[in-house]
N, C-alpha and C positions, 0 to 999 in steps of 0.2 A: 356324107360331110358337103363336096365339092358340089353335089345335084342339089342341094336343101338350097343353099345359099346361092348356088344360080335362082333357086325356084322364089326365093327370097327378092332377090334383087328382082327379077321379071315383075313383082308383086309391086316394087317400088314404081317401076316403070311404067306400067298398066294405069295404078293408082294417078300419074303425073298425066297422064297422056287422056287421062276422063276427066279429069276434075282440074287441068291447068290451062284452060283457056282464059281465065281472068291474068293470072300469071305473067310476065316477062320471062324472054326465053334464057335469058342469066340467070335471074330468082330461081328458076327450077334446075337449071345445071350446076349452081351453087348449093341449093338443097339435097339435088341426088348428091351431090360429091359427100355431104355433110352426113346423108344417110350411112351410105357404102363406107366410108371411115369409118365412121362410129360402128359399124357390121363386124367391119375386121380388128378392131382393137377392144371387141369385147373379150372381156377377162383380161385385159391388160390395164389399162385406164379406162374403161367403161365397164360398169358392174351390171349394168343394165339399161334398155337403149329401147327409147316409148318410141314403135312405129302409128300408134294409135291418131296420132297427130295430122295425118296426113292428109286426111279426109278435111280435117278443118284447116287446114294451109292451104291446099290450091284452091278452096273457094274466097281464100285474102286476092286482091286488088294490090296493096302497098307492099312491100317489101318485110318479110320477118325476119326475126330473129330466135335461133334456137338457144336456150339454156341449159348451163352441165351445174347439176347439183352436190357437191359431196357428200360422202357416204357417211352423212351421222343426224342423230336425231338432233342436235343444237340447233339446227337451223327450224326454224318456228315456218308452218307448211304455209301461216297467211301472207307471209312475206312471197312467197313463191305464188299465191293466188290472186296478188296482188297487181303481180307484173303478167300473170298470164291473163288476169281476165282485159286486160288492155287489151288483147288483142295484137301486139306488138311483140308480144315475145312467146316462146312454147317452149313448153318442158321437151327437151331432148333425150338427156338421159342421167343416171345417176353414177358422179364418178367415184374411181379409185382414193382411197385417203393413205398416208404411210403408215405403217402398224404402229399402233398406240399412241399416233400423235406427233410421232418422231421428229422432230428435224431435216432429217436427213432419209427418203426414203431408196431404201437399197436395191429395191426390186424394179425401182423401173428407172430407166435413163433417161438423163435431159438430152433431147435433141440437136443441142447446139455443142455440149461441151462432150458430149458421151462418155461423163461420167454421173453419177448416182445420183438421182435427182434431190432438189430442196423438198423439206414437207411442210405442213403435212395437208395442205392443200392441192400436191403435187399431180395428180391424175387430174384433176379441176383444170388447172395451169396448161396441162400438155397437150388437152383433149380444146383448148382454145387456140393455142399454138398451133395444131394442126389442122384449124377449120372445123373441125366436127360441131364444134360450138360457137356462137358469138359472144353470150358471155357465162361466166363463171360464180358462181354463189360459193363460198367457203366459211371458212370458221379461223380463226387467226383470236391466240393467246399470247402470242411472242415471235410475229413473225411468217404463222402460216399460210397466211393469203399473201404479203407485201416478198416475201422474200423467191417463193416458185414462181408470180409475177417477172422480179428482176431479172429471176434467172433465166428466163425466155425473151428477155427485152417484150414487156406486156404491160399497161397498163393496170392499177390494180387504187380501190378506194377501200378502206377500213371504215366503218360505218359507226364505230364504239363512240365517238364523241357527241356524235346525233341522235343516241339511243339506242341502236342497233345494233343488240347483240342478245347472246341466249343467256334464257332464265336460269338458265341451271349451271350451278357452282357446282365445278370440276378442281380433282389436281394436278399438277403441272407435272411435266416427267420432273421436276427439282421439288416436288412437294408442297410447293404453293397454291394456296385458295385461289381459285381466281374465276369469271364469267369470260366466255370468253366474246369477242368482238366477230359480225357478221358483215361481209366485205366482199368486195364483188370484182375482179377480174375480166378483161376484154383487152382485144386487140386494135381498138381503137378509143378515141375520147368520147366523139359521138355516143355511142351505144352504153358509155359507163353512164356519161352526164344524163342517156333517157331513163336506167335503171334507177340511179338514186333521185332523182325526177320525181316518179311517179308518185 
């Protein structure tokens, strides 16, 4: 397993050496950190990691932002496509969510408090906090984007008020019918604003 990881890491480094002429050194270092940290957190906060974006990213001259998406079918792929078509954002990970959409994720630990992480967009928030991604997309039917973000001192935006919500009607953990809102999480307001205004 260690040899496989090392080969994967070498693959990433080689890809950047071959195609990174346009990118600044600090941007390359940031992306390498994100890819390697994402690999470290596979099967923890990261369900899957998309390394096929490396070739496309290395052709960019401007700073790029990586996206993590909560592991749910409630997030319309057209939203992700809109972000990635802008060439500002690249889809990097599918993120773990708390079981059954619960408000508490007993499988993940909050890196700030050392206690169970708030859910249900728990993996998405942690991946932003750790620097794996710059922007997280999650769903919120009663605090599932806002609370994980707040618990890690991150910024969040819930798009229900502007019509950004799932088309699926679900039952909450309390048995109430609802349509989940879709929201964003980020470490900085600029990234959040950039995603919301696209």
